[in-house]
C-alpha positions as CSV (number, residue, x, y, z in Angstrom):
1,M,-27.4,6.3,-26.0
2,E,-28.5,7.8,-23.0
3,A,-30.1,5.1,-22.1
4,R,-27.0,2.3,-22.4
5,A,-24.9,5.3,-21.2
6,A,-28.1,4.8,-17.7
7,W,-27.4,2.0,-16.7
8,R,-23.3,2.1,-17.4
9,A,-23.5,4.9,-14.1
10,G,-26.0,2.2,-12.4
11,R,-23.9,-0.4,-12.9
12,H,-20.3,1.3,-11.7
13,T,-22.3,2.5,-8.9
14,R,-23.6,-0.4,-7.5
15,L,-20.0,-1.8,-8.3
16,S,-17.9,0.2,-6.8
17,H,-19.8,-0.4,-3.0
18,P,-18.4,-3.7,-2.2
19,S,-22.0,-4.8,-0.8
20,G,-23.4,-4.0,-4.1
21,R,-20.6,-6.3,-6.1
22,C,-21.7,-9.6,-3.6
23,S,-25.3,-9.2,-4.3
24,G,-24.9,-8.3,-8.3
25,I,-22.9,-11.2,-8.4
26,R,-25.7,-13.4,-6.5
27,Q,-28.4,-11.8,-8.4
28,S,-27.1,-12.7,-11.7
29,A,-26.7,-16.6,-10.7
30,T,-30.7,-16.5,-9.5
31,L,-31.3,-14.7,-13.2
32,R,-29.1,-17.7,-15.0
33,G,-30.6,-20.1,-12.8
34,L,-27.9,-21.5,-11.3
35,K,-28.6,-24.7,-9.1
36,D,-26.8,-27.1,-6.9
37,E,-22.9,-27.6,-6.3
38,A,-22.6,-23.9,-9.1
39,R,-25.0,-21.8,-6.7
40,K,-22.9,-23.9,-3.4
41,S,-19.3,-22.7,-4.4
42,L,-20.6,-19.6,-5.7
43,D,-22.4,-18.4,-2.8
44,S,-18.9,-19.7,-0.5
45,A,-17.3,-17.3,-3.0
46,V,-19.8,-15.0,-2.3
47,G,-19.8,-15.4,1.8
48,Y,-16.1,-14.7,1.3
49,L,-15.7,-11.6,-0.7
50,A,-18.6,-10.2,1.9
51,K,-16.3,-10.4,4.7
52,L,-13.6,-9.4,3.1
53,T,-16.2,-5.8,2.1
54,S,-14.2,-3.3,4.3
55,C,-11.2,-4.1,2.0
56,L,-12.8,-4.2,-0.6
57,D,-13.6,-0.5,-0.7
58,Y,-10.8,-0.1,-4.5
59,G,-13.2,3.3,-4.7
60,S,-11.4,5.1,-2.4
61,Y,-8.2,3.1,-2.7
62,L,-7.8,4.9,-6.3
63,K,-8.5,7.9,-4.8
64,A,-6.1,8.3,-2.3
65,G,-3.3,6.7,-5.7
66,M,-3.4,3.1,-4.6
67,P,-2.2,1.0,-7.1
68,I,-5.5,-2.0,-6.7
69,A,-4.3,-3.8,-10.0
70,T,-2.7,-7.1,-9.2
71,G,0.3,-6.2,-12.8
72,V,1.2,-3.5,-11.0
73,I,2.0,-5.1,-7.0
74,E,3.6,-8.3,-8.6
75,G,5.7,-6.0,-10.5
76,A,7.2,-4.5,-7.7
77,C,7.7,-8.0,-6.2
78,R,9.7,-9.2,-9.3
79,Y,11.7,-5.4,-9.7
80,L,12.3,-5.3,-5.6
81,V,11.8,-8.9,-4.7
82,Q,13.3,-11.2,-7.5
83,D,15.6,-9.3,-9.1
84,R,18.0,-9.3,-7.0
85,M,16.7,-13.2,-4.9
86,G,17.7,-15.4,-8.0
87,I,20.4,-14.2,-8.9
88,T,22.1,-17.5,-10.6
89,G,23.6,-19.5,-7.7
90,A,22.6,-17.4,-4.7
91,R,21.3,-19.6,-1.8
92,W,19.4,-17.5,0.5
93,G,18.6,-18.3,4.1
94,L,15.7,-16.4,5.7
95,P,17.9,-14.4,7.6
96,G,19.7,-13.7,5.5
97,G,17.1,-12.9,2.4
98,E,14.6,-10.6,4.9
99,A,18.4,-8.6,5.6
100,V,19.7,-7.9,1.4
101,L,15.4,-7.4,1.1
102,A,15.0,-4.4,3.6
103,V,18.4,-3.3,2.5
104,R,17.0,-3.0,-1.5
105,A,14.2,-1.4,-0.2
106,V,15.2,1.1,1.5
107,D,17.7,2.4,-1.1
108,L,15.3,1.1,-3.4
109,C,12.4,4.1,-1.7
110,G,15.6,6.3,-1.9
111,D,15.7,6.8,1.4
112,W,19.1,5.3,1.8
113,D,21.4,8.7,3.0
114,D,18.5,8.7,5.9
115,F,19.6,4.6,6.8
116,W,23.1,5.4,7.3
117,Q,23.0,8.2,9.0
118,F,20.2,6.0,11.5
119,H,22.7,3.2,11.5
120,L,26.2,4.7,11.8
121,E,24.1,6.9,14.8
122,R,22.9,2.9,15.9
123,E,26.0,1.8,15.6
124,H,28.1,4.4,17.3
125,G,26.1,4.3,20.6
126,R,25.9,0.3,20.9
127,K,30.2,1.1,21.3
128,E,30.2,3.2,23.0
129,A,27.6,1.6,25.1
130,P,29.1,-0.2,28.2
131,Q,29.5,-3.6,28.1
132,N,28.3,-5.2,31.2
133,K,31.1,-4.8,33.0
134,V,30.6,-5.8,36.8
135,Y,32.5,-3.7,39.2
136,Y,33.1,-4.5,42.5
137,S,33.9,-2.2,46.0
138,I,36.4,-3.2,47.8
139,A,36.5,-1.6,51.7
């Protein structure tokens, strides 16, 4: 049982580091004897992952409390976007859709009161500003 736990701990340590994932995939391909097209495809995918190692530090993301599972992200997109934009009969252009989503995001984050106060202050400043009037001096 201790050997299994040690093996798991070693794998976890190796896989939790992005470069360990890439070398592990390559090693597995070599041990399995992948050749030609299959190996070329695998090496291409590993090369892509290797370029993105700074974005794949899942251990740090998890420690920071960030979601890394696609289900969480897809659920948030459905809740934020699809539940509003997918209403039967609704048609959205890009500017209107972006505006609706921005307002919905503010509301869902619980920032509506702060946003509305900011909006009122901006609107008041816009209405009180001079309207590009041209003044002539009569001399």
